[in-house]
Structure formats: C-alpha cells, structure tokens
ROLO-753873 format. One line per field, with one value per atom (N, C-alpha, C, O): residue number from 1; atom name; x, y, z; residue in three letters. Coordinates in steps of 0.2 Angstrom, whole numbers, always signed. Example, Ala and Ser with C-alpha at 12.3 -4.5 7.8 and 13.67 -1.06 7.14 Angstrom:
% residues 2
seq: (1, 1, 1, 1, 2, 2, 2, 2)
atom: (N, CA, C, O, N, CA, C, O)
xx: (+66, +62, +66, +71, +64, +68, +64, +67)
yy: (-28, -22, -16, -17, -11, -5, +0, +6)
zz: (+39, +39, +39, +42, +35, +36, +39, +40)
type: (ala, ala, ala, ala, ser, ser, ser, ser)
This chain:
% residues 85
seq: (1, 1, 1, 1, 2, 2, 2, 2, 3, 3, 3, 3, 4, 4, 4, 4, 5, 5, 5, 5, 6, 6, 6, 6, 7, 7, 7, 7, 8, 8, 8, 8, 9, 9, 9, 9, 10, 10, 10, 10, 11, 11, 11, 11, 12, 12, 12, 12, 13, 13, 13, 13, 14, 14, 14, 14, 15, 15, 15, 15, 16, 16, 16, 16, 17, 17, 17, 17, 18, 18, 18, 18, 19, 19, 19, 19, 20, 20, 20, 20, 21, 21, 21, 21, 22, 22, 22, 22, 23, 23, 23, 23, 24, 24, 24, 24, 25, 25, 25, 25, 26, 26, 26, 26, 27, 27, 27, 27, 28, 28, 28, 28, 29, 29, 29, 29, 30, 30, 30, 30, 31, 31, 31, 31, 32, 32, 32, 32, 33, 33, 33, 33, 34, 34, 34, 34, 35, 35, 35, 35, 36, 36, 36, 36, 37, 37, 37, 37, 38, 38, 38, 38, 39, 39, 39, 39, 40, 40, 40, 40, 41, 41, 41, 41, 42, 42, 42, 42, 43, 43, 43, 43, 44, 44, 44, 44, 45, 45, 45, 45, 46, 46, 46, 46, 47, 47, 47, 47, 48, 48, 48, 48, 49, 49, 49, 49, 50, 50, 50, 50, 51, 51, 51, 51, 52, 52, 52, 52, 53, 53, 53, 53, 54, 54, 54, 54, 55, 55, 55, 55, 56, 56, 56, 56, 57, 57, 57, 57, 58, 58, 58, 58, 59, 59, 59, 59, 60, 60, 60, 60, 61, 61, 61, 61, 62, 62, 62, 62, 63, 63, 63, 63, 64, 64, 64, 64, 65, 65, 65, 65, 66, 66, 66, 66, 67, 67, 67, 67, 68, 68, 68, 68, 69, 69, 69, 69, 70, 70, 70, 70, 71, 71, 71, 71, 72, 72, 72, 72, 73, 73, 73, 73, 74, 74, 74, 74, 75, 75, 75, 75, 76, 76, 76, 76, 77, 77, 77, 77, 78, 78, 78, 78, 79, 79, 79, 79, 80, 80, 80, 80, 81, 81, 81, 81, 82, 82, 82, 82, 83, 83, 83, 83, 84, 84, 84, 84, 85, 85, 85, 85)
atom: (N, CA, C, O, N, CA, C, O, N, CA, C, O, N, CA, C, O, N, CA, C, O, N, CA, C, O, N, CA, C, O, N, CA, C, O, N, CA, C, O, N, CA, C, O, N, CA, C, O, N, CA, C, O, N, CA, C, O, N, CA, C, O, N, CA, C, O, N, CA, C, O, N, CA, C, O, N, CA, C, O, N, CA, C, O, N, CA, C, O, N, CA, C, O, N, CA, C, O, N, CA, C, O, N, CA, C, O, N, CA, C, O, N, CA, C, O, N, CA, C, O, N, CA, C, O, N, CA, C, O, N, CA, C, O, N, CA, C, O, N, CA, C, O, N, CA, C, O, N, CA, C, O, N, CA, C, O, N, CA, C, O, N, CA, C, O, N, CA, C, O, N, CA, C, O, N, CA, C, O, N, CA, C, O, N, CA, C, O, N, CA, C, O, N, CA, C, O, N, CA, C, O, N, CA, C, O, N, CA, C, O, N, CA, C, O, N, CA, C, O, N, CA, C, O, N, CA, C, O, N, CA, C, O, N, CA, C, O, N, CA, C, O, N, CA, C, O, N, CA, C, O, N, CA, C, O, N, CA, C, O, N, CA, C, O, N, CA, C, O, N, CA, C, O, N, CA, C, O, N, CA, C, O, N, CA, C, O, N, CA, C, O, N, CA, C, O, N, CA, C, O, N, CA, C, O, N, CA, C, O, N, CA, C, O, N, CA, C, O, N, CA, C, O, N, CA, C, O, N, CA, C, O, N, CA, C, O, N, CA, C, O, N, CA, C, O, N, CA, C, O, N, CA, C, O, N, CA, C, O, N, CA, C, O, N, CA, C, O, N, CA, C, O, N, CA, C, O, N, CA, C, O)
xx: (-126, -123, -126, -125, -127, -128, -123, -117, -123, -119, -116, -111, -118, -112, -106, -100, -109, -103, -99, -94, -102, -98, -93, -87, -96, -90, -85, -79, -89, -83, -77, -71, -79, -75, -70, -65, -73, -68, -64, -58, -67, -61, -55, -50, -56, -51, -46, -41, -49, -47, -41, -35, -43, -42, -36, -31, -35, -32, -25, -19, -25, -22, -18, -11, -22, -18, -15, -11, -16, -10, -6, +0, -5, +1, +8, +13, +2, +5, +10, +14, +8, +9, +15, +19, +16, +20, +28, +34, +25, +28, +33, +39, +29, +33, +37, +42, +36, +40, +44, +48, +43, +51, +55, +60, +53, +56, +61, +67, +57, +59, +65, +69, +66, +70, +66, +70, +61, +57, +54, +48, +58, +57, +62, +63, +66, +69, +66, +69, +61, +59, +52, +51, +49, +42, +36, +31, +37, +32, +26, +20, +30, +25, +21, +16, +23, +22, +15, +11, +16, +12, +6, +2, +7, +3, -2, -8, +0, -6, -11, -9, -17, -24, -30, -29, -35, -40, -46, -46, -52, -59, -63, -61, -69, -73, -79, -82, -80, -86, -91, -91, -97, -102, -108, -110, -112, -120, -123, -120, -129, -133, -132, -134, -129, -125, -119, -117, -114, -107, -103, -105, -98, -93, -85, -82, -83, -77, -72, -73, -65, -61, -56, -55, -53, -51, -45, -45, -38, -31, -28, -28, -25, -22, -15, -13, -11, -5, -1, -5, +4, +7, +9, +11, +7, +9, +15, +15, +21, +27, +26, +30, +22, +20, +20, +22, +15, +13, +20, +22, +23, +30, +34, +36, +34, +38, +36, +39, +29, +25, +26, +24, +29, +27, +35, +37, +39, +47, +50, +48, +56, +58, +61, +61, +62, +63, +70, +73, +74, +82, +83, +82, +87, +92, +88, +90, +82, +80, +82, +81, +85, +86, +83, +78, +85, +80, +81, +86, +74, +73, +79, +79, +84, +88, +85, +88, +79, +78, +75, +76, +71, +69, +77, +78, +79, +88, +90, +92, +89, +94, +92, +96, +85, +79, +80, +78, +83, +82, +87, +86, +94, +100, +102, +106, +99, +100, +94, +93, +90, +86, +89, +86)
yy: (-2, +5, +9, +6, +13, +19, +21, +22, +21, +21, +28, +30, +33, +39, +36, +37, +33, +31, +26, +25, +23, +16, +21, +20, +26, +29, +32, +31, +36, +38, +32, +33, +27, +22, +20, +18, +19, +18, +22, +20, +29, +34, +35, +38, +32, +32, +25, +26, +21, +13, +14, +11, +17, +19, +25, +23, +30, +34, +31, +33, +27, +23, +19, +19, +15, +8, +14, +11, +22, +23, +25, +23, +27, +27, +24, +25, +17, +11, +7, +3, +10, +10, +13, +9, +20, +24, +23, +25, +20, +20, +13, +13, +8, +2, +3, +0, +8, +11, +15, +17, +17, +20, +15, +14, +11, +5, +3, +3, +0, -3, +1, -3, +5, +13, +14, +14, +15, +16, +25, +26, +30, +36, +42, +48, +38, +43, +51, +56, +51, +56, +59, +65, +54, +54, +54, +56, +53, +53, +48, +50, +41, +36, +36, +33, +39, +40, +45, +46, +50, +55, +54, +58, +48, +47, +41, +38, +40, +33, +39, +44, +36, +39, +33, +27, +35, +30, +32, +36, +30, +31, +26, +20, +29, +24, +22, +27, +17, +15, +11, +5, +16, +13, +14, +19, +7, +7, +3, +1, +3, -1, -10, -13, -11, -18, -20, -26, -15, -13, -8, -2, -11, -8, -10, -15, -5, -7, +0, +6, -2, +3, +3, -3, +7, +5, +9, +14, +7, +10, +11, +6, +17, +18, +24, +27, +21, +22, +22, +21, +24, +28, +19, +15, +19, +11, +8, +2, +13, +6, +5, +1, +7, +4, -3, -6, -7, -13, -18, -23, -15, -17, -19, -24, -13, -14, -19, -22, -18, -23, -31, -35, -32, -39, -40, -43, -39, -38, -45, -50, -45, -50, -53, -50, -60, -62, -63, -64, -63, -62, -69, -73, -70, -77, -79, -84, -73, -78, -72, -66, -73, -71, -68, -70, -63, -57, -61, -62, -62, -65, -63, -58, -68, -64, -63, -58, -66, -64, -57, -55, -54, -46, -42, -37, -44, -40, -39, -34, -47, -46, -41, -40, -40, -40, -30, -26, -29, -21, -19, -16, -23, -21, -20, -16, -25, -26, -22, -22, -19, -12, -6, -2)
zz: (+371, +371, +364, +359, +362, +356, +352, +354, +346, +342, +344, +341, +348, +348, +351, +349, +357, +363, +360, +362, +355, +352, +347, +346, +344, +338, +344, +345, +346, +352, +355, +355, +357, +359, +352, +353, +346, +342, +339, +338, +338, +337, +344, +343, +349, +355, +352, +349, +352, +352, +344, +344, +340, +331, +334, +331, +338, +338, +342, +341, +347, +351, +347, +346, +342, +338, +332, +328, +329, +326, +329, +326, +336, +341, +342, +344, +341, +342, +339, +341, +330, +323, +322, +319, +325, +323, +328, +327, +334, +338, +336, +337, +333, +329, +324, +323, +320, +316, +317, +313, +321, +325, +328, +325, +331, +334, +327, +327, +322, +319, +314, +312, +314, +311, +304, +299, +304, +298, +299, +300, +299, +302, +299, +301, +292, +291, +288, +289, +286, +283, +288, +288, +290, +293, +290, +293, +281, +276, +279, +280, +280, +280, +288, +288, +294, +299, +301, +306, +294, +294, +289, +288, +286, +280, +286, +284, +290, +293, +298, +301, +295, +296, +297, +297, +298, +301, +297, +293, +297, +296, +299, +299, +305, +308, +302, +300, +301, +299, +302, +304, +304, +308, +306, +303, +307, +305, +310, +315, +309, +315, +317, +321, +310, +307, +307, +306, +307, +308, +310, +310, +313, +317, +315, +316, +312, +309, +309, +309, +310, +310, +303, +301, +300, +294, +296, +300, +294, +293, +287, +283, +284, +278, +282, +287, +273, +277, +269, +265, +267, +260, +259, +262, +253, +249, +251, +252, +252, +254, +263, +266, +265, +271, +273, +278, +267, +267, +265, +268, +259, +258, +265, +267, +268, +273, +280, +285, +279, +284, +282, +285, +274, +270, +269, +263, +272, +271, +270, +273, +267, +266, +273, +278, +273, +280, +280, +274, +287, +286, +285, +289, +280, +278, +270, +267, +268, +263, +257, +259, +251, +245, +240, +237, +239, +235, +227, +223, +225, +215, +211, +209, +211, +202, +197, +194, +194, +188, +187, +182, +194, +191, +192, +188, +194, +196, +190, +188, +187, +182, +174, +170, +175, +171, +170, +166, +177, +180, +175, +170, +178, +176, +170, +169, +165, +159, +153, +147, +158, +153, +152, +148)
type: (met, met, met, met, asn, asn, asn, asn, leu, leu, leu, leu, val, val, val, val, his, his, his, his, leu, leu, leu, leu, lys, lys, lys, lys, asn, asn, asn, asn, asp, asp, asp, asp, leu, leu, leu, leu, glu, glu, glu, glu, met, met, met, met, leu, leu, leu, leu, gly, gly, gly, gly, asp, asp, asp, asp, glu, glu, glu, glu, leu, leu, leu, leu, leu, leu, leu, leu, lys, lys, lys, lys, glu, glu, glu, glu, phe, phe, phe, phe, ala, ala, ala, ala, thr, thr, thr, thr, glu, glu, glu, glu, leu, leu, leu, leu, ile, ile, ile, ile, lys, lys, lys, lys, gln, gln, gln, gln, gly, gly, gly, gly, his, his, his, his, asn, asn, asn, asn, asn, asn, asn, asn, thr, thr, thr, thr, gly, gly, gly, gly, lys, lys, lys, lys, leu, leu, leu, leu, ile, ile, ile, ile, asn, asn, asn, asn, ser, ser, ser, ser, leu, leu, leu, leu, arg, arg, arg, arg, lys, lys, lys, lys, glu, glu, glu, glu, ile, ile, ile, ile, his, his, his, his, leu, leu, leu, leu, thr, thr, thr, thr, glu, glu, glu, glu, lys, lys, lys, lys, leu, leu, leu, leu, ala, ala, ala, ala, ala, ala, ala, ala, ile, ile, ile, ile, glu, glu, glu, glu, phe, phe, phe, phe, tyr, tyr, tyr, tyr, ala, ala, ala, ala, asn, asn, asn, asn, ala, ala, ala, ala, tyr, tyr, tyr, tyr, gly, gly, gly, gly, leu, leu, leu, leu, ala, ala, ala, ala, leu, leu, leu, leu, glu, glu, glu, glu, lys, lys, lys, lys, lys, lys, lys, lys, arg, arg, arg, arg, gln, gln, gln, gln, lys, lys, lys, lys, gly, gly, gly, gly, ser, ser, ser, ser, tyr, tyr, tyr, tyr, val, val, val, val, pro, pro, pro, pro, ile, ile, ile, ile, ala, ala, ala, ala, pro, pro, pro, pro, leu, leu, leu, leu, ile, ile, ile, ile, arg, arg, arg, arg, trp, trp, trp, trp, val, val, val, val, thr, thr, thr, thr, glu, glu, glu, glu)
C-alpha cells in the first residue's frame, strides 16, 4: 500500500472516529453548548516508518472522560480550601 492510499484510509478512519466521539458525547448528555463537539479534530502523521492519527478536543474533554465514578466521593480538602478562600 502506498502512502497516498494509506493517508486517505487514515483520513476516512479518523473522520469516522470523530463522528463516533461526537455521537457518544451526545448520548452522554455533553452537548449543552456544542463547544466540545465543535472542538474535536484530528491530525494525520505519516512517514515511511510511522502512521498515526492524533485526536484533539477542548481541555475539559479529558475531565469528562476521566469523570468521577458513580458512588465515589468528591475530595473534601480541595472543597474546603475553595470555600474558605
């Protein structure tokens, strides 16, 4: 497979994954303003030895991904510091 075909395939795969990311955010109710979904983007990195798709989103997207699990508690000390400042 030559690099042009590989790049086209990576572009199509990246576009499909971006659609899936957006669909999942909507399913989870994270589409109040649309800013996070609109911030989703990809970059294709392709050389003779490397083929990669790198995805980007607004910084708070990672916080949503790593959200606190149901049944876990908010750490109290940072809240106390925040309230008393």
